[in-house]
Biopython code that builds the backbone (N, CA, C, O; Angstrom):
import numpy as np
from Bio.PDB.StructureBuilder import StructureBuilder

atoms = [
    (1, "MET", "N", (34.980, -48.350, 50.741)),
    (1, "MET", "CA", (34.070, -49.914, 51.407)),
    (1, "MET", "C", (32.568, -49.481, 51.830)),
    (1, "MET", "O", (32.195, -48.564, 52.562)),
    (2, "THR", "N", (31.777, -50.537, 51.058)),
    (2, "THR", "CA", (30.336, -50.170, 51.068)),
    (2, "THR", "C", (30.344, -51.227, 52.486)),
    (2, "THR", "O", (31.223, -52.049, 52.744)),
    (3, "HIS", "N", (29.023, -50.925, 53.353)),
    (3, "HIS", "CA", (28.445, -51.187, 54.490)),
    (3, "HIS", "C", (27.177, -52.519, 53.992)),
    (3, "HIS", "O", (26.376, -52.222, 53.106)),
    (4, "LEU", "N", (27.136, -53.442, 54.417)),
    (4, "LEU", "CA", (26.455, -54.608, 54.039)),
    (4, "LEU", "C", (25.403, -55.003, 55.141)),
    (4, "LEU", "O", (26.032, -55.423, 56.113)),
    (5, "PRO", "N", (24.446, -55.024, 55.303)),
    (5, "PRO", "CA", (23.447, -55.630, 56.160)),
    (5, "PRO", "C", (23.500, -56.606, 56.831)),
    (5, "PRO", "O", (23.533, -57.500, 55.985)),
    (6, "SER", "N", (23.539, -57.193, 58.050)),
    (6, "SER", "CA", (24.002, -58.373, 58.580)),
    (6, "SER", "C", (22.960, -59.587, 58.039)),
    (6, "SER", "O", (23.110, -60.802, 58.169)),
    (7, "THR", "N", (22.285, -59.142, 57.642)),
    (7, "THR", "CA", (21.066, -60.340, 56.850)),
    (7, "THR", "C", (21.944, -60.678, 55.166)),
    (7, "THR", "O", (21.798, -61.807, 54.696)),
    (8, "THR", "N", (22.401, -60.127, 54.750)),
    (8, "THR", "CA", (23.139, -60.477, 53.843)),
    (8, "THR", "C", (24.588, -61.039, 53.950)),
    (8, "THR", "O", (25.165, -61.311, 52.898)),
    (9, "LEU", "N", (25.077, -61.190, 54.873)),
    (9, "LEU", "CA", (26.150, -61.729, 55.547)),
    (9, "LEU", "C", (25.555, -63.281, 55.705)),
    (9, "LEU", "O", (26.044, -64.204, 55.053)),
    (10, "LEU", "N", (24.535, -63.460, 56.565)),
    (10, "LEU", "CA", (24.129, -64.341, 56.790)),
    (10, "LEU", "C", (23.385, -65.419, 56.200)),
    (10, "LEU", "O", (22.975, -66.432, 56.767)),
    (11, "PHE", "N", (23.221, -64.986, 54.644)),
    (11, "PHE", "CA", (22.963, -65.671, 53.891)),
    (11, "PHE", "C", (23.608, -66.070, 52.299)),
    (11, "PHE", "O", (23.108, -66.462, 51.244)),
    (12, "ALA", "N", (24.974, -65.742, 52.763)),
    (12, "ALA", "CA", (26.127, -65.957, 51.876)),
    (12, "ALA", "C", (26.191, -67.576, 51.990)),
    (12, "ALA", "O", (25.999, -68.395, 52.889)),
    (13, "MET", "N", (26.616, -67.625, 50.399)),
    (13, "MET", "CA", (27.137, -69.033, 49.483)),
    (13, "MET", "C", (28.219, -69.377, 50.878)),
    (13, "MET", "O", (28.973, -68.532, 51.360)),
    (14, "PRO", "N", (28.118, -70.465, 51.256)),
    (14, "PRO", "CA", (29.444, -71.278, 51.451)),
    (14, "PRO", "C", (30.552, -71.485, 51.366)),
    (14, "PRO", "O", (30.228, -72.414, 50.627)),
    (15, "GLY", "N", (32.060, -71.571, 51.402)),
    (15, "GLY", "CA", (33.143, -71.571, 50.408)),
    (15, "GLY", "C", (33.433, -73.008, 50.705)),
    (15, "GLY", "O", (32.608, -73.838, 51.089)),
    (16, "GLY", "N", (34.972, -73.241, 50.435)),
    (16, "GLY", "CA", (34.913, -74.798, 50.479)),
    (16, "GLY", "C", (35.056, -75.398, 51.293)),
    (16, "GLY", "O", (34.543, -76.472, 51.608)),
    (17, "SER", "N", (36.276, -74.365, 52.074)),
    (17, "SER", "CA", (36.055, -74.990, 53.464)),
    (17, "SER", "C", (34.748, -75.589, 54.364)),
    (17, "SER", "O", (34.871, -76.444, 55.241)),
    (18, "GLU", "N", (33.485, -74.966, 53.964)),
    (18, "GLU", "CA", (32.095, -74.845, 54.499)),
    (18, "GLU", "C", (31.650, -76.333, 54.104)),
    (18, "GLU", "O", (31.212, -77.217, 54.841)),
    (19, "TRP", "N", (31.944, -76.354, 52.412)),
    (19, "TRP", "CA", (31.361, -77.424, 51.725)),
    (19, "TRP", "C", (31.853, -78.333, 52.408)),
    (19, "TRP", "O", (31.038, -78.727, 53.242)),
    (20, "ILE", "N", (32.932, -78.922, 52.451)),
    (20, "ILE", "CA", (33.496, -80.402, 53.222)),
    (20, "ILE", "C", (32.850, -80.663, 54.272)),
    (20, "ILE", "O", (32.314, -81.725, 54.590)),
    (21, "LEU", "N", (32.919, -79.191, 55.104)),
    (21, "LEU", "CA", (32.425, -79.941, 56.513)),
    (21, "LEU", "C", (31.184, -79.877, 56.371)),
    (21, "LEU", "O", (30.876, -79.693, 57.549)),
    (22, "ILE", "N", (29.965, -79.892, 55.664)),
    (22, "ILE", "CA", (28.659, -79.754, 55.074)),
    (22, "ILE", "C", (28.436, -81.511, 54.866)),
    (22, "ILE", "O", (27.658, -82.316, 55.378)),
    (23, "VAL", "N", (29.561, -81.630, 53.826)),
    (23, "VAL", "CA", (29.461, -83.310, 53.541)),
    (23, "VAL", "C", (29.974, -84.181, 54.168)),
    (23, "VAL", "O", (29.665, -85.283, 53.715)),
    (24, "LEU", "N", (30.936, -84.242, 55.419)),
    (24, "LEU", "CA", (31.575, -84.592, 56.349)),
    (24, "LEU", "C", (29.965, -84.763, 57.202)),
    (24, "LEU", "O", (29.252, -85.741, 56.976)),
    (25, "ILE", "N", (29.679, -83.995, 57.888)),
    (25, "ILE", "CA", (28.436, -84.228, 58.710)),
    (25, "ILE", "C", (27.607, -84.751, 58.315)),
    (25, "ILE", "O", (26.983, -85.434, 59.127)),
    (26, "VAL", "N", (27.044, -84.737, 56.630)),
    (26, "VAL", "CA", (25.889, -85.712, 56.220)),
    (26, "VAL", "C", (26.578, -87.310, 56.185)),
    (26, "VAL", "O", (25.899, -88.259, 56.578)),
    (27, "LEU", "N", (27.577, -87.451, 55.826)),
    (27, "LEU", "CA", (28.035, -88.729, 55.740)),
    (27, "LEU", "C", (28.261, -89.521, 57.470)),
    (27, "LEU", "O", (28.476, -90.716, 57.673)),
    (28, "LEU", "N", (28.170, -88.760, 58.199)),
    (28, "LEU", "CA", (28.285, -88.928, 59.846)),
    (28, "LEU", "C", (26.497, -89.086, 59.876)),
    (28, "LEU", "O", (26.179, -90.063, 60.554)),
    (29, "MET", "N", (25.646, -88.556, 59.460)),
    (29, "MET", "CA", (24.417, -88.390, 59.979)),
    (29, "MET", "C", (23.685, -89.964, 59.594)),
    (29, "MET", "O", (23.070, -90.646, 60.414)),
    (30, "PHE", "N", (23.905, -90.301, 58.270)),
    (30, "PHE", "CA", (23.339, -90.793, 56.884)),
    (30, "PHE", "C", (24.024, -92.135, 56.919)),
    (30, "PHE", "O", (23.458, -93.227, 56.861)),
    (31, "GLY", "N", (25.407, -91.895, 57.030)),
    (31, "GLY", "CA", (26.100, -93.015, 56.482)),
    (31, "GLY", "C", (26.177, -93.701, 55.056)),
    (31, "GLY", "O", (25.110, -93.907, 54.477)),
    (32, "GLY", "N", (27.194, -94.016, 54.539)),
    (32, "GLY", "CA", (27.463, -94.154, 53.097)),
    (32, "GLY", "C", (26.136, -95.117, 52.381)),
    (32, "GLY", "O", (25.937, -95.025, 51.169)),
    (33, "LYS", "N", (25.412, -95.883, 53.108)),
    (33, "LYS", "CA", (24.475, -96.605, 52.441)),
    (33, "LYS", "C", (23.281, -95.952, 52.017)),
    (33, "LYS", "O", (22.667, -96.245, 50.992)),
    (34, "LYS", "N", (22.916, -94.918, 52.957)),
    (34, "LYS", "CA", (21.585, -94.455, 52.417)),
    (34, "LYS", "C", (21.974, -93.159, 51.828)),
    (34, "LYS", "O", (20.958, -92.490, 51.641)),
    (35, "ILE", "N", (23.074, -92.527, 51.453)),
    (35, "ILE", "CA", (23.104, -91.501, 51.056)),
    (35, "ILE", "C", (22.577, -91.526, 49.757)),
    (35, "ILE", "O", (21.799, -90.596, 49.539)),
    (36, "PRO", "N", (22.826, -92.581, 48.492)),
    (36, "PRO", "CA", (22.080, -92.852, 47.455)),
    (36, "PRO", "C", (20.969, -92.577, 47.462)),
    (36, "PRO", "O", (20.392, -91.954, 46.570)),
    (37, "ASP", "N", (20.312, -93.150, 48.833)),
    (37, "ASP", "CA", (18.701, -92.635, 48.507)),
    (37, "ASP", "C", (18.341, -91.686, 48.645)),
    (37, "ASP", "O", (17.367, -91.243, 48.036)),
    (38, "LEU", "N", (19.083, -90.979, 49.590)),
    (38, "LEU", "CA", (19.005, -89.792, 50.097)),
    (38, "LEU", "C", (18.860, -88.513, 48.415)),
    (38, "LEU", "O", (18.006, -87.690, 48.085)),
    (39, "MET", "N", (20.091, -88.947, 47.816)),
    (39, "MET", "CA", (19.683, -88.083, 46.803)),
    (39, "MET", "C", (19.106, -88.749, 45.946)),
    (39, "MET", "O", (18.682, -87.925, 45.136)),
    (40, "ARG", "N", (18.754, -90.024, 45.540)),
    (40, "ARG", "CA", (17.689, -90.241, 44.661)),
    (40, "ARG", "C", (16.338, -89.445, 45.055)),
    (40, "ARG", "O", (15.713, -88.799, 44.214)),
    (41, "GLY", "N", (15.944, -89.546, 46.399)),
    (41, "GLY", "CA", (14.676, -88.534, 46.803)),
    (41, "GLY", "C", (14.459, -86.848, 46.335)),
    (41, "GLY", "O", (13.574, -86.214, 45.762)),
    (42, "ILE", "N", (15.909, -86.514, 46.980)),
    (42, "ILE", "CA", (16.369, -85.166, 46.326)),
    (42, "ILE", "C", (15.932, -85.024, 44.804)),
    (42, "ILE", "O", (15.157, -84.157, 44.401)),
    (43, "GLY", "N", (16.526, -85.979, 44.029)),
    (43, "GLY", "CA", (16.151, -85.674, 42.720)),
    (43, "GLY", "C", (14.793, -86.132, 41.975)),
    (43, "GLY", "O", (14.344, -85.827, 40.870)),
    (44, "LYS", "N", (14.434, -86.761, 42.733)),
    (44, "LYS", "CA", (12.736, -87.114, 42.274)),
    (44, "LYS", "C", (12.024, -85.762, 42.642)),
    (44, "LYS", "O", (11.335, -85.123, 41.847)),
    (45, "GLY", "N", (12.263, -85.423, 43.880)),
    (45, "GLY", "CA", (11.880, -84.138, 44.283)),
    (45, "GLY", "C", (11.708, -82.798, 42.900)),
    (45, "GLY", "O", (10.792, -82.377, 42.194)),
    (46, "ILE", "N", (13.339, -82.484, 43.101)),
    (46, "ILE", "CA", (13.388, -81.624, 41.860)),
    (46, "ILE", "C", (12.535, -81.874, 40.763)),
    (46, "ILE", "O", (11.670, -81.065, 40.427)),
    (47, "ARG", "N", (12.763, -83.141, 40.078)),
    (47, "ARG", "CA", (11.818, -83.455, 38.787)),
    (47, "ARG", "C", (10.712, -82.941, 39.109)),
    (47, "ARG", "O", (10.351, -81.941, 38.490)),
    (48, "GLU", "N", (9.872, -83.486, 40.169)),
    (48, "GLU", "CA", (8.269, -83.474, 39.991)),
    (48, "GLU", "C", (8.338, -82.152, 40.322)),
    (48, "GLU", "O", (7.568, -81.616, 39.526)),
    (49, "PHE", "N", (8.988, -80.975, 41.304)),
    (49, "PHE", "CA", (8.723, -79.629, 40.867)),
    (49, "PHE", "C", (9.006, -78.962, 39.582)),
    (49, "PHE", "O", (8.231, -78.128, 39.115)),
    (50, "LYS", "N", (10.230, -79.356, 38.936)),
    (50, "LYS", "CA", (10.246, -78.787, 37.830)),
    (50, "LYS", "C", (9.028, -79.091, 36.695)),
    (50, "LYS", "O", (8.891, -78.145, 35.919)),
    (51, "GLU", "N", (8.235, -80.084, 36.480)),
    (51, "GLU", "CA", (7.337, -80.880, 36.370)),
    (51, "GLU", "C", (5.909, -79.886, 36.290)),
    (51, "GLU", "O", (5.311, -79.488, 35.291)),
    (52, "ALA", "N", (5.692, -79.714, 37.391)),
    (52, "ALA", "CA", (5.159, -78.867, 38.069)),
    (52, "ALA", "C", (5.025, -77.494, 37.491)),
    (52, "ALA", "O", (3.967, -76.948, 37.179)),
    (53, "LYS", "N", (6.402, -76.940, 37.373)),
    (53, "LYS", "CA", (6.461, -75.747, 36.921)),
    (53, "LYS", "C", (6.001, -75.338, 36.028)),
    (53, "LYS", "O", (5.304, -74.324, 36.006)),
    (54, "ASP", "N", (6.437, -76.402, 34.585)),
    (54, "ASP", "CA", (6.569, -76.375, 33.378)),
    (54, "ASP", "C", (5.000, -76.375, 32.759)),
    (54, "ASP", "O", (4.591, -75.784, 31.758)),
    (55, "GLN", "N", (4.199, -77.313, 33.777)),
    (55, "GLN", "CA", (3.144, -77.454, 33.614)),
    (55, "GLN", "C", (1.912, -75.981, 33.915)),
    (55, "GLN", "O", (0.853, -75.744, 33.332)),
    (56, "VAL", "N", (2.342, -75.506, 34.621)),
    (56, "VAL", "CA", (1.553, -74.396, 35.544)),
    (56, "VAL", "C", (2.045, -73.209, 34.036)),
    (56, "VAL", "O", (1.123, -72.518, 33.603)),
    (57, "GLY", "N", (3.368, -73.069, 33.393)),
    (57, "GLY", "CA", (3.617, -72.427, 32.633)),
    (57, "GLY", "C", (2.634, -72.974, 31.422)),
    (57, "GLY", "O", (1.813, -72.272, 30.832)),
    (58, "SER", "N", (2.753, -73.623, 31.308)),
    (58, "SER", "CA", (2.034, -74.157, 29.884)),
    (58, "SER", "C", (0.516, -74.040, 30.101)),
    (58, "SER", "O", (-0.190, -73.667, 29.164)),
    (59, "GLU", "N", (0.025, -74.320, 31.210)),
    (59, "GLU", "CA", (-1.029, -73.819, 31.226)),
    (59, "GLU", "C", (-1.739, -72.055, 31.216)),
    (59, "GLU", "O", (-2.826, -71.620, 30.837)),
    (60, "ILE", "N", (-0.833, -71.566, 31.668)),
    (60, "ILE", "CA", (-0.583, -70.331, 31.894)),
    (60, "ILE", "C", (-0.934, -69.616, 30.131)),
    (60, "ILE", "O", (-1.890, -68.909, 29.812)),
    (61, "GLU", "N", (0.139, -70.079, 29.299)),
    (61, "GLU", "CA", (0.225, -69.868, 28.745)),
    (61, "GLU", "C", (-1.043, -70.218, 27.200)),
    (61, "GLU", "O", (-1.282, -69.570, 26.181)),
    (62, "ALA", "N", (-1.537, -71.437, 27.701)),
    (62, "ALA", "CA", (-2.879, -71.691, 26.745)),
    (62, "ALA", "C", (-3.898, -70.789, 27.091)),
    (62, "ALA", "O", (-4.771, -70.398, 26.316)),
    (63, "GLY", "N", (-3.757, -70.428, 28.407)),
    (63, "GLY", "CA", (-4.940, -69.594, 28.754)),
    (63, "GLY", "C", (-5.169, -68.098, 28.211)),
    (63, "GLY", "O", (-6.250, -67.533, 28.045)),
    (64, "MET", "N", (-3.639, -67.510, 27.934)),
    (64, "MET", "CA", (-3.587, -66.533, 27.900)),
    (64, "MET", "C", (-3.732, -66.642, 26.140)),
    (64, "MET", "O", (-3.758, -65.540, 25.591)),
    (65, "GLN", "N", (-3.807, -67.600, 25.413)),
    (65, "GLN", "CA", (-3.843, -67.810, 23.487)),
    (65, "GLN", "C", (-5.119, -67.921, 23.306)),
    (65, "GLN", "O", (-5.372, -67.659, 22.130)),
    (66, "GLU", "N", (-6.389, -68.279, 24.119)),
    (66, "GLU", "CA", (-7.724, -68.513, 24.429)),
    (66, "GLU", "C", (-8.200, -67.300, 24.230)),
    (66, "GLU", "O", (-7.827, -66.247, 24.747)),
    (67, "THR", "N", (-9.339, -67.555, 23.181)),
    (67, "THR", "CA", (-9.977, -66.017, 22.583)),
    (67, "THR", "C", (-10.958, -66.099, 23.973)),
    (67, "THR", "O", (-11.049, -67.126, 24.646)),
    (68, "PRO", "N", (-11.620, -64.930, 24.258)),
    (68, "PRO", "CA", (-13.118, -64.817, 25.440)),
    (68, "PRO", "C", (-14.422, -65.274, 24.298)),
    (68, "PRO", "O", (-14.585, -64.998, 23.110)),
    (69, "VAL", "N", (-14.901, -65.761, 24.877)),
    (69, "VAL", "CA", (-16.261, -66.179, 24.417)),
    (69, "VAL", "C", (-17.470, -64.961, 24.794)),
    (69, "VAL", "O", (-17.891, -64.782, 25.937)),
    (70, "ARG", "N", (-17.884, -64.243, 23.680)),
    (70, "ARG", "CA", (-19.002, -63.686, 24.200)),
    (70, "ARG", "C", (-20.357, -64.192, 24.703)),
    (70, "ARG", "O", (-20.808, -65.225, 24.209)),
    (71, "LYS", "N", (-20.892, -63.678, 25.449)),
    (71, "LYS", "CA", (-22.128, -63.946, 25.971)),
    (71, "LYS", "C", (-23.169, -62.991, 25.414)),
    (71, "LYS", "O", (-22.841, -61.820, 25.223)),
    (72, "THR", "N", (-24.395, -63.404, 25.142)),
    (72, "THR", "CA", (-25.349, -62.335, 24.223)),
    (72, "THR", "C", (-26.210, -62.729, 24.962)),
    (72, "THR", "O", (-26.013, -63.816, 25.505)),
    (73, "GLU", "N", (-27.459, -61.999, 25.245)),
    (73, "GLU", "CA", (-28.745, -62.169, 26.393)),
    (73, "GLU", "C", (-29.314, -61.846, 25.332)),
    (73, "GLU", "O", (-28.693, -61.247, 24.454)),
    (74, "ILE", "N", (-30.553, -62.165, 25.211)),
    (74, "ILE", "CA", (-31.784, -61.649, 24.628)),
    (74, "ILE", "C", (-32.933, -61.312, 25.365)),
    (74, "ILE", "O", (-33.630, -62.197, 25.862)),
    (75, "VAL", "N", (-33.156, -60.308, 25.464)),
    (75, "VAL", "CA", (-34.453, -59.733, 26.518)),
    (75, "VAL", "C", (-35.586, -59.980, 25.761)),
    (75, "VAL", "O", (-35.665, -59.338, 24.713)),
    (76, "VAL", "N", (-36.822, -61.037, 26.127)),
    (76, "VAL", "CA", (-37.864, -60.805, 25.872)),
    (76, "VAL", "C", (-38.829, -59.954, 26.464)),
    (76, "VAL", "O", (-38.883, -60.168, 27.675)),
    (77, "PRO", "N", (-39.888, -58.762, 25.953)),
    (77, "PRO", "CA", (-40.463, -58.113, 26.947)),
    (77, "PRO", "C", (-41.480, -59.024, 27.568)),
    (77, "PRO", "O", (-41.365, -60.135, 27.050)),
    (78, "VAL", "N", (-42.251, -59.004, 28.302)),
    (78, "VAL", "CA", (-43.232, -59.472, 29.080)),
    (78, "VAL", "C", (-44.540, -58.691, 29.129)),
    (78, "VAL", "O", (-44.681, -57.610, 29.701)),
    (79, "LYS", "N", (-45.244, -59.192, 28.633)),
    (79, "LYS", "CA", (-47.082, -57.920, 29.134)),
    (79, "LYS", "C", (-47.089, -58.158, 30.405)),
    (79, "LYS", "O", (-46.794, -59.144, 31.080)),
    (80, "ALA", "N", (-47.435, -57.208, 30.615)),
    (80, "ALA", "CA", (-47.990, -57.381, 32.008)),
    (80, "ALA", "C", (-49.571, -57.354, 32.082)),
    (80, "ALA", "O", (-50.141, -57.486, 33.166)),
]
sb = StructureBuilder()
sb.init_structure("model")
sb.init_model(0)
sb.init_chain("A")
sb.init_seg("    ")
for serial, (resi, resn, name, xyz) in enumerate(atoms, 1):
    if name == "N":
        sb.init_residue(resn, " ", resi, " ")
    sb.init_atom(name, np.array(xyz, "f"), 0.0, 1.0, " ", f" {name:<3s}", serial, name[0])
structure = sb.get_structure()
C-alpha cells in the first residue's frame, strides 16, 4: 500500500454521489431559470479562453518563423 500525501486526497475528483450533491446545491442556489444563463456565461468564458490561447500560440509560432534582421553600423571617422 502506498502512502499518498494528504494534499493529493484533498484534490481528488468527486465521485458519482458527490456530483449529484453538487448539482442539487447548484439547483437550489440558482433555480431552474437562471441555470441556462449561468451555463451560457461559462461557455462564453471557455470559448474566449480557447481563442486567446490559440492567438497566443499562433503569435509564438509566427515569432519563431521570423528571420532576425541584422543591423549594420557605418562608422565614419571624425577629423579632430
